[in-house]
TORMAR-340123 format. One record per residue: residue number from 1; residue in three letters; y negated, x negated, z of N, C-alpha, C in turn. Coordinates in nm, 2 decimals, always signed. Layout:
REM residues N
[rec NUM,'ALA',[Y,X,Z],[Y,X,Z],[Y,X,Z]]
...
//
This chain:
REM residues 40
[rec 1,'UNK',[+7.18,-1.38,+3.02],[+7.04,-1.35,+3.04],[+7.00,-1.37,+3.18]]
[rec 2,'UNK',[+6.87,-1.42,+3.19],[+6.82,-1.45,+3.33],[+6.73,-1.33,+3.37]]
[rec 3,'UNK',[+6.74,-1.27,+3.49],[+6.66,-1.16,+3.53],[+6.61,-1.20,+3.66]]
[rec 4,'UNK',[+6.47,-1.16,+3.68],[+6.40,-1.18,+3.81],[+6.38,-1.04,+3.86]]
[rec 5,'UNK',[+6.41,-1.02,+3.99],[+6.37,-0.90,+4.06],[+6.27,-0.92,+4.17]]
[rec 6,'UNK',[+6.16,-0.86,+4.16],[+6.05,-0.88,+4.26],[+6.06,-0.78,+4.36]]
[rec 7,'UNK',[+6.07,-0.82,+4.49],[+6.07,-0.72,+4.60],[+6.22,-0.68,+4.63]]
[rec 8,'UNK',[+6.26,-0.72,+4.75],[+6.39,-0.70,+4.80],[+6.40,-0.58,+4.89]]
[rec 9,'UNK',[+6.33,-0.47,+4.86],[+6.35,-0.35,+4.94],[+6.46,-0.28,+4.90]]
[rec 10,'UNK',[+6.47,-0.15,+4.93],[+6.60,-0.06,+4.90],[+6.62,-0.07,+4.75]]
[rec 11,'UNK',[+6.53,-0.06,+4.66],[+6.55,-0.05,+4.51],[+6.58,-0.19,+4.46]]
[rec 12,'UNK',[+6.49,-0.28,+4.50],[+6.51,-0.42,+4.44],[+6.64,-0.48,+4.47]]
[rec 13,'UNK',[+6.69,-0.46,+4.60],[+6.82,-0.53,+4.64],[+6.93,-0.46,+4.56]]
[rec 14,'UNK',[+6.92,-0.33,+4.55],[+7.03,-0.25,+4.47],[+7.03,-0.29,+4.33]]
[rec 15,'UNK',[+6.92,-0.31,+4.26],[+6.91,-0.36,+4.13],[+6.96,-0.50,+4.11]]
[rec 16,'UNK',[+6.93,-0.59,+4.21],[+6.98,-0.73,+4.20],[+7.13,-0.73,+4.21]]
[rec 17,'UNK',[+7.18,-0.66,+4.30],[+7.33,-0.67,+4.32],[+7.39,-0.61,+4.20]]
[rec 18,'UNK',[+7.34,-0.50,+4.15],[+7.41,-0.44,+4.03],[+7.40,-0.53,+3.91]]
[rec 19,'UNK',[+7.29,-0.59,+3.88],[+7.27,-0.68,+3.77],[+7.34,-0.82,+3.79]]
[rec 20,'UNK',[+7.37,-0.86,+3.90],[+7.42,-0.99,+3.93],[+7.57,-1.00,+3.88]]
[rec 21,'UNK',[+7.63,-0.88,+3.85],[+7.76,-0.88,+3.81],[+7.79,-0.94,+3.67]]
[rec 22,'UNK',[+7.69,-0.93,+3.59],[+7.69,-0.98,+3.45],[+7.58,-1.07,+3.41]]
[rec 23,'UNK',[+7.47,-1.09,+3.50],[+7.36,-1.17,+3.45],[+7.33,-1.26,+3.56]]
[rec 24,'UNK',[+7.26,-1.37,+3.54],[+7.20,-1.45,+3.64],[+7.07,-1.39,+3.70]]
[rec 25,'UNK',[+7.07,-1.36,+3.83],[+6.95,-1.29,+3.89],[+6.89,-1.38,+3.99]]
[rec 26,'UNK',[+6.75,-1.39,+3.98],[+6.67,-1.46,+4.08],[+6.59,-1.34,+4.15]]
[rec 27,'UNK',[+6.60,-1.34,+4.29],[+6.53,-1.24,+4.37],[+6.40,-1.30,+4.44]]
[rec 28,'UNK',[+6.29,-1.24,+4.44],[+6.18,-1.29,+4.49],[+6.12,-1.18,+4.59]]
[rec 29,'UNK',[+6.07,-1.23,+4.71],[+6.01,-1.15,+4.81],[+5.91,-1.22,+4.88]]
[rec 30,'UNK',[+5.81,-1.16,+4.94],[+5.71,-1.24,+5.01],[+5.74,-1.26,+5.16]]
[rec 31,'UNK',[+5.83,-1.18,+5.22],[+5.87,-1.19,+5.36],[+5.98,-1.30,+5.38]]
[rec 32,'UNK',[+5.94,-1.42,+5.45],[+6.03,-1.52,+5.47],[+6.15,-1.48,+5.54]]
[rec 33,'UNK',[+6.15,-1.39,+5.63],[+6.27,-1.34,+5.70],[+6.37,-1.27,+5.62]]
[rec 34,'UNK',[+6.33,-1.20,+5.51],[+6.41,-1.15,+5.41],[+6.48,-1.24,+5.33]]
[rec 35,'UNK',[+6.40,-1.34,+5.28],[+6.45,-1.45,+5.20],[+6.56,-1.53,+5.27]]
[rec 36,'UNK',[+6.53,-1.56,+5.40],[+6.63,-1.63,+5.47],[+6.76,-1.55,+5.50]]
[rec 37,'UNK',[+6.74,-1.43,+5.53],[+6.86,-1.35,+5.54],[+6.95,-1.33,+5.41]]
[rec 38,'UNK',[+6.88,-1.32,+5.30],[+6.96,-1.31,+5.17],[+7.02,-1.44,+5.14]]
[rec 39,'UNK',[+6.96,-1.55,+5.17],[+7.01,-1.68,+5.14],[+7.13,-1.71,+5.23]]
[rec 40,'UNK',[+7.13,-1.66,+5.35],[+7.24,-1.69,+5.44],[+7.36,-1.60,+5.40]]
//
């Protein structure tokens, strides 16, 4: 199952990490600094 999580704040990041154990997760955020930090 593919899951998209919008917003990488406290709740969004926690959900993305939890769900990524068994599913493909795409994380989306509007702040370029957050996106860059997550990708690194």
